[in-house]
C-alpha positions in Angstrom: 140.7 47.4 18.6 141.3 47.6 22.5 143.8 45.6 24.7 140.7 43.2 25.8 139.6 42.4 22.0 143.4 41.6 21.1 143.9 39.4 24.2 141.1 37.1 23.1 142.5 36.7 19.4 146.4 36.7 20.0 146.7 32.9 20.0 144.6 32.7 16.8 147.0 35.4 15.3 150.0 33.1 16.1 148.4 30.0 14.9 147.4 31.8 11.4 143.8 31.3 12.2 142.8 35.1 11.5 141.4 36.3 8.0 143.8 39.1 6.6 141.3 42.0 7.8 141.3 40.8 11.3 145.0 39.9 11.5 145.9 43.5 10.1 143.7 45.1 12.6 145.4 43.0 15.6 148.9 43.5 14.4 148.4 47.2 14.0 147.2 47.4 17.7 150.0 45.4 19.0 152.7 47.4 17.2 151.4 50.6 19.0 150.6 49.1 22.4 153.6 48.4 24.8 151.5 46.0 27.0 150.2 43.8 24.1 153.7 43.9 22.3 155.1 42.2 25.7 152.1 39.7 25.9 152.4 38.6 22.2 156.2 38.4 22.5 155.8 36.0 25.7 153.2 34.0 24.1 155.6 33.6 20.9 158.4 32.7 23.1 156.4 30.0 25.0 155.1 28.4 21.8 158.8 28.3 20.4 160.0 26.8 23.4 157.2 24.0 23.7 157.9 23.3 19.8 161.8 22.7 20.5 161.2 20.7 23.9 161.8 17.0 23.7 158.4 16.2 25.3 158.6 12.7 24.4 159.0 9.8 26.9 160.5 6.3 26.5 159.3 3.7 28.6 162.1 1.9 30.6 163.3 -1.4 29.1 162.4 -3.6 32.1 158.8 -2.5 31.9 157.8 -5.5 29.5 159.4 -7.9 32.0 157.6 -6.3 35.0 154.2 -6.5 33.2 154.8 -10.1 32.3 155.6 -11.1 35.8 152.2 -9.7 36.9 150.3 -11.8 34.3 149.6 -15.5 34.0 152.2 -17.3 32.1 150.0 -18.5 29.4 149.3 -14.9 28.0 152.6 -15.1 26.5 152.3 -18.2 24.4 153.9 -17.8 20.8 151.0 -16.6 18.4 150.4 -18.4 15.2 150.3 -16.5 11.9 146.6 -16.3 11.6 145.8 -14.9 15.2 148.8 -12.4 14.7 147.2 -11.0 11.3 143.9 -10.7 13.0 145.1 -9.0 16.0 146.9 -6.5 13.7 144.0 -6.2 11.6 141.7 -5.4 14.6 144.2 -3.1 16.1 144.6 -1.0 13.1 141.0 -0.6 12.6 140.5 0.4 16.5 143.6 2.6 16.2 142.4 4.3 13.0 138.8 4.7 14.7 140.3 6.3 17.7 142.7 8.5 15.9 139.5 9.9 13.7 137.7 10.6 16.9 140.4 12.5 18.4 141.0 14.5 15.3 137.1 15.4 15.0 137.2 16.2 18.8 140.3 18.6 18.4 138.8 20.2 15.2 135.4 20.6 17.0 137.0 22.1 20.1 139.3 24.5 17.9 136.3 25.6 16.0 134.2 26.2 19.1 137.0 28.4 20.7 137.4 30.3 17.5 133.6 31.1 17.5 133.7 32.1 21.2 136.5 34.5 20.5 134.7 35.9 17.7 131.4 36.5 19.7 133.3 38.1 22.6 135.2 40.4 19.9 132.0 41.1 18.4 130.3 42.0 21.6 133.3 44.2 22.4 133.3 46.0 19.0 129.3 46.6 19.6 130.1 48.7 22.7 132.5 50.8 21.0 131.4 54.1 18.9 128.3 53.6 16.9 128.2 50.1 16.1 125.7 48.6 18.6 122.6 49.0 16.5 121.9 49.4 12.8 118.0 49.3 13.2 117.2 51.3 16.5 113.5 50.2 17.8 111.8 48.7 20.8 109.2 47.4 18.3 109.7 43.6 17.5 107.7 44.3 14.2 110.1 47.1 13.1 113.2 45.1 13.9 112.1 41.7 12.5 111.5 42.7 8.9 114.6 44.9 8.8 116.7 41.7 8.3 114.8 40.6 5.2 117.1 40.8 2.1 120.0 41.3 4.5 120.3 37.6 5.8 119.2 34.1 4.2 117.4 33.7 7.7 114.6 35.2 9.7 115.3 35.7 13.5 112.4 35.2 15.9 112.2 38.9 17.5 110.3 38.8 20.8 109.6 41.6 23.1 110.7 40.8 26.7 110.4 44.5 28.2 107.8 43.0 30.6 110.1 40.3 31.8 113.1 42.8 32.3 114.9 42.7 29.1 114.4 45.5 26.8 114.7 45.1 23.1 116.6 48.1 21.6 117.4 47.2 17.9 119.4 44.8 15.9 122.3 45.0 13.3 124.5 42.9 11.2 127.8 41.5 12.3 130.7 39.1 11.6 131.3 35.7 13.4 133.3 32.9 12.2 133.8 34.2 8.7 130.1 34.6 8.2 127.7 37.6 8.1 125.4 37.1 11.2 122.5 38.9 12.6 122.4 40.4 16.1 119.3 41.3 18.4 120.2 43.8 21.0 118.5 43.8 24.5 119.2 45.5 27.6 119.0 44.4 31.4 119.0 47.6 33.2 122.0 49.5 31.6 123.9 46.3 30.5 123.9 45.2 26.9 122.9 41.9 26.0 124.0 40.8 22.2 122.1 37.8 20.9 123.7 36.5 17.7 122.0 34.1 15.1 123.2 32.1 12.3 121.8 29.1 10.4 122.6 26.2 12.6 125.3 23.7 11.4 125.9 20.1 12.7 128.7 21.5 14.8 126.3 23.7 16.7 125.1 20.5 18.3 128.4 19.9 20.1 129.1 23.4 21.2 129.3 24.2 25.0 125.9 25.5 26.3 127.6 28.1 28.8 130.7 29.5 29.7 132.6 32.6 30.8 135.4 34.2 29.0 137.2 37.4 29.7 134.4 38.5 32.3 131.6 38.0 29.9 129.1 35.2 30.2 128.1 33.4 27.2 125.4 31.0 26.4 124.8 28.9 23.3 121.7 26.8 22.0 120.0 25.8 18.5 116.4 26.0 17.8 114.3 26.3 14.8 117.1 25.7 12.5 119.1 28.6 13.9 122.0 28.7 16.2 122.2 31.2 18.8 125.0 32.8 21.0 124.1 35.4 23.7 126.9 37.3 25.5 126.7 40.1 28.3 128.4 41.1 31.3 125.4 40.5 33.4 125.6 37.5 35.8 125.4 33.9 34.6 121.9 33.4 36.1 120.4 36.6 34.7 121.7 35.5 31.1 120.3 31.9 31.5 116.9 33.5 32.5 117.2 35.6 29.4 117.7 32.6 27.2 114.8 30.7 28.9 112.5 33.7 28.5 113.6 34.3 24.9 113.1 30.7 24.0 109.6 30.6 25.7 108.5 33.7 23.9 109.9 32.5 20.4 107.9 29.1 20.8 104.7 31.0 21.7 105.1 33.2 18.6 105.7 30.4 16.0 
């Protein structure tokens, strides 16, 4: 692993979110890299300080009196037991619903960020050594059948050479603890990785576009598949790639 890859996943390592294999690779790099050792130590110290800090806030005692003075006096008539229990029940239900919504939102955002980190890491790995392509071909009819038997899903593979995005091959990769497929295109000499996997309910909520560590990322779902595409080309070009890919995939179905 290199420093850019490690920087993306350091927080996940601190939070214990990496599997054993990835954690071992990250730790091995950190131990031998002075820059990453310093960054990791700073993140760890900051996490400890935030955990120990007294971040709670207690409202001043006279806050209730000040609020009461601004409201009509009838608002403070003594409640009867029935209305008290009704209010308590309603408040409990409302609080529970809000708490559940908050938990779902936090978990969803956490998963999205974890997947984004994995997408960037997979893209960076593909640029190192010989991991970019398992099946090398500009022919969509060669690339598509290569995935048969290797994945449970069949990707739409389209030729976009005429539109300025050249198909160069495909491979298997690893994102969010799953084996996924990757189609590889090139825009001039820039690599575009298009990852695909069986779509899940959570895919409907992931951000459509974002930039991480200098890479542009776009996400969409179509035909029962979830797609993540990442490249260092500018955001407008990557959006153009997404639009042309989706249009060509629809024509091919």
